[in-house]
N, C-alpha and C positions, 0 to 999 in steps of 0.2 A: 442598111445594117448587115454587117457580115455575120457569119455563124461562129466566127472565132470567139472563144471565151478568153477574156483578158483577166490577168491576175490583178489584185489590188495594187501591187507594187508597180506593175507595168503602166496601169492607168494613171497612178499618181506621178510617175516619172514623166509621162506624156504631158500631163497638165503643167507640171512645174517647168518643163523645157520650153513651154510656150509663153511663160509669164516672166516679164522683165521687171526689175525694180523701177519705180516711177522716177522721172527726172527730178532732181533736187530743185527746190525753190526757197527764196528768202521769206521767212514768216515772222510776224510779230510774236513776242513771247507767249501771250495767251493762246495763240493759234498753234503753237509748236508743241504743246503738251501731247505726249504719247508718240511723237514723231522720232525718227532716228536721225541723229546728227551726222552730217556728211563731211564736216571739217573739224580739225583740232581747234579748240578755242583756248587761246592763251590769255593770261591775266594782264590787262593793260596797266593796272595800278595795284599797289599793295593793299591788302585788307588786314586790319583796318588801315585807312590811309594816313593815320596820325596816332601818336601815343595818346591813349585816352583812359579815363578813370573807370574802374570796374565797380565803384561804390559811390554813394552820396557821402560827401564828407568835406575835407579841407585839403587843398594842395599845399604842401609844405617843403621846406628844405630839411634834410636829414639832421644837420647839426643843431637846428633850432629845437628839435624835439628829443634829442639824445638825453637819456636819464629821466625823462618825464614820468611822473607817477600821480596817483590820486592825491597823495599828500602834498607833493611839490609839482603841480602842473606847470607845463610850459605855457606862458601867456604870450599870444601872438596878436598882432594887429591885423584885422581883416580888411583887405584892400578892395574887395569887390567880388562879384559873382561870375562864375563861368558855367553857362548852361550848354546842353548839347546843341550843336549848331552855331555856337558862338564864333563870331568872326574875329573882332578885336580882342586880344587877350591881355589882361593886366600882367605885368612882370612881377614875380614874387621875389622880393629882396630879403636880406637878413632880418629876422624877427617878424616876418610877415606871413600871411596865409591868404589863400583865395578860396571862397566857398565854391565847391564843384559838384556837379550832378553826374550820375552814371552816364557814361558814353561821351561826356564832354572832353574836348582836347586838354591835355596837360599844359598849363600855361608856362611860358619861359621862366627859368629860375627854379621852378618846383622840381623836386626829385622823387617825391612819394605822395601818396594820398593817405590821410588818416580817416577811417570811417567816422561818421558823425557820432556813433555810439562810444567812441573813445574820447569824446569831448563833452563840454557842457552845452554845445550847440550855440554858443555865443550869448547864452542867457544869463551867465553869471551864477547859475544854480548848479545842481548836481549833474550826473551823466545824462546826456540827451538820449531819448529813445528813438528819435527820427528827425527828419528835417521838415520844417514847415515850408510851404510853397513860398517862393520869392515875394509874391504879391501880398501875402499877409504876414511876412516876417520882417518887420522894420529893423529888428536887431541884427538880421542875418548878415548883410553884405558890408556892414561897417562895425565899428567898435572892436571888441576883443573876443578871442576865443581861448578857452583853457583846454589844453591837450593833456590827457591823463596817461598816455602810453607812448613809448618811442616807436619809430617806424624805420625799417631798413630802406635802403635805396630801391626804387622801383616797386615798393609795396603797393598793391592794388592798382597797378598800372598795366593796361593791356598794350603791349608794344606794337608799334607800327609794323605791319607785315607778319604779325604772329599767326594769322590765319592763312593767307597766301602771299607770296612775294610777286612783284611785277615780273612778267616773263615766264612764270610757272605755267605748266599745262593745267588748265582748269577742267576741261572735259575732252576726252578723246573722240575722234570720229567713230561712229558705230554705237555711241551711247544713246539709250532710249531716254527721252527727256520726261522725267517724272517731277513731282512737286519740288524736291530738294534741288534738282538740277536747274529748274526754272528759277528758283530762288537765288542760286549761285550766279546764274547769268545776269539777273537783275542787279545783284550786289556788285558785280564788276562792271556794271554800266552798259551791258549789251541789251539794246532794245529789240533787235531782230537777230535771227540766226538762220543758217542754211541747213535745211533738213529735207528728207524725202517726205512728201505730204502724206496724210492718211488717205488710203485708197477710198474711192467712192464706189460703193457696192449697191446695185439695184436688185432687189428681190421681187420677183413676180410670181404670184401663185395663180394656178389655172384650175378651172373646174366650175361648171354651171351650177353644181350643187352647193357651192360655198357661199356663206352669208357672213357679213362682218359682225364681230362681237358687238353686243348692244342692240342689234336688230332682232326681229322675231323670226323664229324658224318656221318654215312651212313644211308640209309632208315631204320627206325624202331629202331634206337639206341638212347640212352640218356647218358648224362655225369654221371659218378660215383660221386655223391655228398656225399653219406652217409659215406664212409670211411674217407673223409676229415672232415666232421662235427663231427663224433664220436671220431676220433683221437684227434681233437682239444678239444672236451669236456673232454676226458680222461686226457689230459695235464692240462686243466683248473682245474680239480678235484685234481690235484697233482701227477698224474702218469707220467711215461715215456711211451710215446705211440709209437707203431710201426704200420704203416699202410700197409696192403697188399691189393692192389687194384684189384677188379674185377676178381674173379675166375669164369671160365665159368660154365654153368649148367651141370656139369658132376660129379657124386657122387664120382668116384674114384679119380679124380683130386683134389676135395675139401678135401677128407679124407687125401690124401697125403699132401696137403698144411697144413692142421691143425696139422697133426703129425709132420711135419717139423718145425712148429712154436712153438711147446711145449717147445723146448730147451730154448727159451727166454721169456716165458710167465709166469706171476703170475696169469693172468686172460685172458681168450680169449673171444672176442665178435665177433659174426657173425651177418651180417645183410642181410635179404632177404631169400627167399626159405623156409619159415616156415608155410605158411598157408595151404590150403587144395587142391591146384591145382595139376595137373599131374607133374609139373616140380619142386616140392618142394624138391630141391636137398639137402638142409641142413638136412632135416628130413631123407632122404634116406641115406646120407653119415654118419650121426652121430648116427643113431639108433643102429648101431652095434659096437660102439667104447667103450663100457663099459669096466671097468677093470675086467678081468675074476675072479680075486681073491677077488673082492669087491662086495658083494651083494648090490643091490639097486643103483649101480653106473650107469654111462651112462647118456644119455640125455633124459629128460622127456619133451615131447611136450604137451602143455596145452592150454586151452582157458581161458582167463581171463575176468571177468565182468568189462571191461573198454572200453572206446572209446577215442582216437584211441589206437591201440596196443593190440587187442584181442588175436592174436596168439603169444605165447612166448615159448621158450624152455630153460631149465636149467638143469645142471648136472655137473658131473666132468669127466675128461678124462685123459688118459695116466697114466704112472707109478707113478707120483706125485699127482694124483687126482687133477689136475689143474681145477679150476672152469671155466665153459663155460656158457655164456648167449647168446642164439640165439634170436635176435630181428627181428621184421618184416622188410620188405624192403621199405615200404613207408617212405619217408624222415621224415615226421612229426611224424609218429608212432614210428620210430626208435629213434628219438631224445627224445620224451616224455618218451619212455621206458628206455632210457639211464638215464634220470634225476631221474626217480622213482626207478630203480633197480640197474643200473651199478654204478652210482655215489656213492650211499651209500656203495656198495661192495668195491669200490676202497678206500673209506675213512675208512672202517673197516680194510682193509689190512694195511693201514698206522698207525692204532692204534689211530686214532683221537677220542676224547671223543664224539664229536657231528657229526654224519654222515649225517644229513639231512639238506636240504635247509631251511632257515627261512620261516615262514608262517605269514600271516597277514589276518585281516578281512577287507573287503572293500565293499563299496556300488557299485552295478552294474549299470554302465551308458549305458543304451540301450534305443532305441525308443519304441520297443515293446517287449513283453515277449519272453524269449529264451526257446525253447523246448529242452528236453534232453531225451535220450532213457531210458525206465524203466529198472531197474535191472542192469544198467551199470553206473560205475563212469565215468563221462565225464570230459576230460581235454581240456579246450579251451585256445587258446593263447590270451594274453591280454597285455595292457600297464597299469602300476600301477602308480597312483598319490599319493605319500606318504603324501603330505601336506593336500590334501582333503580326504585322506583315501577312494579313489574311484578307480574303475578299468573299463577300456573300452575294449571290445573284439576287436581283429584285425583279418581280414580274415574270411572265412567261417569255417565250421567244417570239411572240406575235409582234409584227411590225406596226400594229396600230395602237399598242398599249402605251398611251402617252402619260398616263398617271404614274406608271412605274418609272418612266424616264425622269419625272420630277423628283423621285426619291434617289436616283442614282448619282454617284459622283465619279464613276469610272466606267470604262468598257472592258469587259473580259474578252481576251482574244483567244480563240480556239483555232489552231492551225488547220490548213487544208487536209493534211494527212491523218488527222486525229478524229476518230468517230465516237470515242467514249472517254470521259474524264472522270476518274475515281475521286471520291471525297478525299481531301487532304493533299491532292496533287498540286504541284507548283504550276501556276499559269502566269501569262503576261497580262498586265493591266495597263490601259491607257488612262492616265489621271486627267479628269476634266476640270481641274482647277478648283 
């Protein structure tokens, strides 16, 4: 570990320079959700693929219903039923109508659809209120129907290709596949799609004092919250997260654990054991795991000009040069470090165009001036009021105050050269979504 103090931006630049987007793979639609498309997808067939009815009613010829009214209805012979999915369609000739369901193809000869409410529904009575199912409507598909209103050509018909035309661009490369995009791919018949896969992130927490939630605490023990928070944050960033809870403070055990996890990791994140105490097991375990054939590899432990989160480690490990970020063990330090360094790395692996959280400017709501350490970029937890463009700090500046973190929805950034911020001053905030 050198005595150089790194800036937040230098460290982030170093991390992102070492992370390449993952190689694209072909995935089934359900597995491609949240992934980034690497190819333009064009529409192989028009949607809808045929003219179809937007109503339950009767498919008719325009001339046959011209001038129809309640008093003088047009009386048409019903020649059959057209349901959604119908293959063989009856041809509608002069004086004829076909009973048609919403989404069913417009039969040949028909030029418009009259909704069932404009007819007697084939019952010989007054205006129908709706259609009965084919199975219990013996009068439906045969006999006569009285139509009480005229219809223009193409009335209640959804034209073939009115949604998209064959050859149109459906989705451009770089699109993140959310539910509507997955729906569109399915609608145009695409079962698989070429995407960058979601990165697999393994989170390992270290510390002999850590106990898993649900177990009983003995004297001097605390619950392992970091591995849960960071695995959840990795998932939230778009990754597939694997959590390895609480490895004891033993360098050999930790080295073994990390090596075992390489098989399923595109990115490794450790938390704890990186500062300057005697038990900084991560430093001890990982200082010797460089790739022999790769100069400059291995893990570099550094001090950053930031608060919280001063001690950080970063490098690559194992035969595939898997990137590893070693974060501090304090819950708030580890979470802030994740937001600043790990999340952008995950989103770079995904091939996303924008890897950073959105930022905003806001007026600081405090009773008295806030102090901030010189030559350190400070990140305070806050709650952001978008309507007022204001931000209020929550909790103190302690890096262990996890309760305040749960109330926060942003980080307030106080630059390195600022040591005091007056009430009402404009500050930069990182919005945590």
